[in-house]
C-alpha positions as semicolon CSV with decimal commas, in nm:
position;residue;x (nm);y (nm);z (nm)
1;M;0,000;0,000;0,000
2;K;0,292;0,236;0,082
3;K;0,452;0,175;-0,260
4;E;0,122;0,234;-0,438
5;R;0,068;0,565;-0,257
6;L;0,427;0,673;-0,330
7;L;0,382;0,590;-0,700
8;T;0,057;0,787;-0,707
9;M;0,229;1,085;-0,542
10;V;0,517;1,078;-0,793
11;L;0,278;1,062;-1,090
12;T;0,075;1,350;-0,945
13;V;0,387;1,566;-0,910
14;L;0,499;1,481;-1,264
15;L;0,159;1,565;-1,408
16;A;0,152;1,890;-1,212
17;C;0,495;1,986;-1,344
18;C;0,387;1,911;-1,700
19;S;0,081;2,133;-1,667
20;I;0,255;2,449;-1,539
21;P;0,488;2,690;-1,720
22;M;0,863;2,634;-1,709
23;S;0,918;2,952;-1,505
24;A;0,692;2,812;-1,231
25;Q;0,869;2,475;-1,244
26;D;1,200;2,645;-1,174
27;E;1,055;2,802;-0,860
28;I;0,961;2,468;-0,699
29;I;1,329;2,371;-0,664
30;E;1,553;2,676;-0,639
31;H;1,931;2,625;-0,651
32;E;2,160;2,850;-0,445
33;G;2,530;2,762;-0,448
34;N;2,589;2,453;-0,236
35;K;2,222;2,408;-0,149
36;Y;1,875;2,404;-0,303
37;I;1,536;2,503;-0,169
38;I;1,215;2,306;-0,223
39;H;0,923;2,548;-0,207
40;V;0,673;2,300;-0,066
41;E;0,376;2,537;-0,084
42;L;0,404;2,552;-0,464
43;L;0,335;2,176;-0,478
44;N;-0,015;2,233;-0,338
45;P;0,028;1,920;-0,121
46;D;-0,275;1,734;0,009
47;S;-0,318;1,633;0,373
48;E;-0,159;1,290;0,318
49;M;0,168;1,396;0,155
50;T;0,453;1,355;0,406
51;L;0,798;1,503;0,451
52;M;0,942;1,174;0,322
53;D;0,737;1,213;0,003
54;V;0,888;1,559;-0,048
55;L;1,242;1,425;-0,006
56;H;1,177;1,166;-0,278
57;M;1,174;1,463;-0,519
58;C;1,539;1,546;-0,441
59;P;1,789;1,495;-0,725
60;E;2,006;1,264;-0,513
61;L;1,899;0,944;-0,336
62;M;1,784;1,049;0,012
63;S;1,668;0,710;0,141
64;N;1,771;0,348;0,097
65;D;1,454;0,197;0,245
66;G;1,188;0,464;0,195
67;K;1,154;0,512;0,573
68;S;1,453;0,715;0,685
69;I;1,724;0,930;0,529
70;T;2,077;0,809;0,467
71;A;2,354;0,867;0,720
72;E;2,506;1,137;0,497
73;Y;2,231;1,384;0,593
74;L;2,129;1,537;0,925
75;L;1,783;1,677;0,998
76;S;1,743;2,027;1,140
77;V;1,478;2,290;1,213
78;D;1,575;2,654;1,160
79;D;1,938;2,540;1,118
80;I;1,943;2,369;1,461
81;M;2,033;2,000;1,435
82;L;1,805;1,739;1,593
83;S;1,969;1,443;1,770
84;I;1,666;1,217;1,752
85;D;1,517;0,925;1,563
86;Y;1,421;1,067;1,222
87;E;1,183;0,795;1,101
88;P;0,866;0,900;1,291
89;L;0,917;1,265;1,193
90;L;0,963;1,185;0,824
91;E;0,638;0,992;0,800
92;N;0,423;1,208;1,031
93;I;0,520;1,566;0,949
94;K;0,289;1,660;0,663
95;A;0,407;1,856;0,361
96;C;0,119;2,100;0,408
97;E;0,275;2,207;0,741
98;L;0,598;2,320;0,571
99;S;0,685;2,626;0,369
100;Q;1,034;2,522;0,260
101;V;1,278;2,232;0,280
102;I;1,640;2,347;0,240
103;V;1,890;2,077;0,139
104;C;2,256;2,162;0,194
105;T;2,476;1,910;0,013
106;Y;2,807;2,024;0,165
107;G;2,746;2,090;0,533
108;S;3,101;2,204;0,609
109;V;3,036;2,525;0,415
110;D;2,728;2,641;0,608
111;N;2,742;2,458;0,940
112;A;3,108;2,365;0,996
113;M;3,023;1,995;0,976
114;D;3,216;1,711;0,817
115;G;3,254;1,776;0,446
116;T;3,077;1,450;0,351
117;T;2,769;1,536;0,560
118;G;2,477;1,740;0,436
119;S;2,176;1,882;0,614
120;I;1,801;1,895;0,555
121;D;1,653;2,203;0,718
122;L;1,278;2,231;0,777
123;Q;1,093;2,563;0,767
124;F;0,740;2,542;0,910
125;K;0,459;2,762;0,785
126;E;0,309;3,028;1,007
127;G;-0,018;2,871;1,112
128;S;-0,344;3,041;1,195
129;K;-0,403;3,136;1,557
130;G;-0,520;2,857;1,784
131;V;-0,422;2,503;1,877
132;A;-0,383;2,206;1,641
133;G;-0,233;1,860;1,678
134;K;-0,236;1,500;1,568
135;L;-0,169;1,149;1,701
136;A;-0,045;0,841;1,514
137;L;-0,016;0,490;1,657
138;N;0,066;0,157;1,494
139;G;0,208;-0,177;1,602
140;S;0,233;-0,549;1,534
141;T;0,206;-0,877;1,725
142;Y;0,584;-0,918;1,697
143;G;0,646;-0,638;1,947
144;N;0,706;-0,358;1,697
145;G;0,528;-0,031;1,754
146;K;0,536;0,343;1,691
147;L;0,373;0,633;1,870
148;Y;0,382;0,990;1,741
149;A;0,209;1,299;1,874
150;D;0,249;1,670;1,806
151;I;0,071;1,988;1,905
152;A;0,111;2,347;1,787
153;S;-0,016;2,660;1,959
154;T;-0,002;2,988;1,767
155;G;-0,060;3,327;1,928
156;D;0,005;3,690;1,845
157;K;0,372;3,683;1,948
158;V;0,457;3,324;2,041
159;T;0,434;2,994;1,851
160;V;0,496;2,670;2,041
161;R;0,533;2,325;1,883
162;G;0,570;2,010;2,088
163;F;0,662;1,662;1,960
164;A;0,677;1,322;2,131
165;Q;0,756;0,991;1,967
166;T;0,843;0,631;2,048
167;N;0,974;0,362;1,814
168;L;1,006;-0,003;1,928
169;Q;1,156;-0,275;1,707
170;Y;1,207;-0,646;1,767
171;G;1,414;-0,893;1,565
172;K;1,505;-1,261;1,585
173;A;1,750;-1,483;1,395
174;E;1,852;-1,849;1,426
175;S;2,169;-2,022;1,304
176;L;2,218;-2,380;1,187
177;S;2,427;-2,450;1,497
178;G;2,128;-2,394;1,725
179;T;2,216;-2,043;1,839
180;T;1,933;-1,791;1,858
181;V;1,985;-1,415;1,864
182;T;1,709;-1,172;1,958
183;S;1,730;-0,795;1,949
184;R;1,497;-0,531;2,092
185;N;1,549;-0,161;2,018
186;G;1,360;0,126;2,176
187;V;1,385;0,498;2,105
188;E;1,201;0,778;2,284
189;N;1,221;1,144;2,181
190;A;1,070;1,469;2,304
191;M;1,104;1,810;2,137
192;L;0,987;2,162;2,206
193;F;1,016;2,448;1,953
194;V;0,938;2,804;2,063
195;D;0,938;3,109;1,833
196;W;0,895;3,443;2,009
197;Q;0,846;3,763;1,810
198;A;0,998;3,990;2,075
199;T;0,971;4,305;1,860
200;D;0,883;4,384;1,500
201;D;1,249;4,328;1,407
202;D;1,364;4,066;1,661
203;V;1,276;3,697;1,679
204;V;1,397;3,459;1,951
205;K;1,392;3,086;1,872
206;F;1,434;2,795;2,114
207;K;1,479;2,435;1,997
208;L;1,489;2,185;2,283
209;S;1,515;1,809;2,229
210;Q;1,599;1,497;2,424
211;G;1,651;1,149;2,290
212;Y;1,684;0,815;2,468
213;G;1,772;0,488;2,303
214;E;1,807;0,138;2,442
215;Q;1,912;-0,183;2,270
216;K;1,913;-0,533;2,421
217;D;2,067;-0,826;2,234
218;R;2,026;-1,179;2,372
219;L;2,234;-1,474;2,255
220;Y;2,082;-1,814;2,332
221;N;2,258;-2,148;2,294
222;L;2,233;-2,487;2,461
223;D;2,443;-2,387;2,763
224;N;2,365;-2,030;2,861
225;I;2,206;-1,694;2,781
226;E;2,418;-1,386;2,726
227;I;2,260;-1,038;2,743
228;M;2,431;-0,740;2,581
229;P;2,248;-0,416;2,675
230;S;2,331;-0,075;2,526
231;R;2,183;0,263;2,621
232;Q;2,231;0,611;2,481
233;R;2,082;0,940;2,594
């Protein structure tokens, strides 16, 4: 079903590009030196188009599995890097929430990063006043599950966005010698973005995030059980 929806999205974008003048096509992806800007609003995205769908439009290969971006790219918001699990964000942030996606192919030029690492910077649209949010939950009988929730509150001077997500994965493998290996990975993230229009000319931005990851590998054989835990905060 995911492949069918992705194919439909690609065909829709191609048909849209064929039906608009060349000058408008050039505006959708704007090249600036070592980076290019995807003007997401010009795509007229529907409510189902995700951030991952937008990245599939990039000239280079952004994903090897269609779920997360490659290790060569880091995700950021307003040029502030996020040290979190990207997969839930990529599939739950909707394209209609974004104004621009800025892809920097040589991060060392703009952000003093390793020269082989690029960045994907997200620019959210200014929403209408009020509170909006969404919740996504899925899982399987094998112990895999994802939880994603976000909420945005927009006022006259202050915009607050909160994100919370959990991603649990379970795997199992058996060898011909009778050894069984099981692996359980868990990631929890929380983020808070605050934009404060202090004056007509001054904007203060806060980007707060915390990530916690835990991995447990168990090695079973005929004699004993060995547990290899790993945690990262």
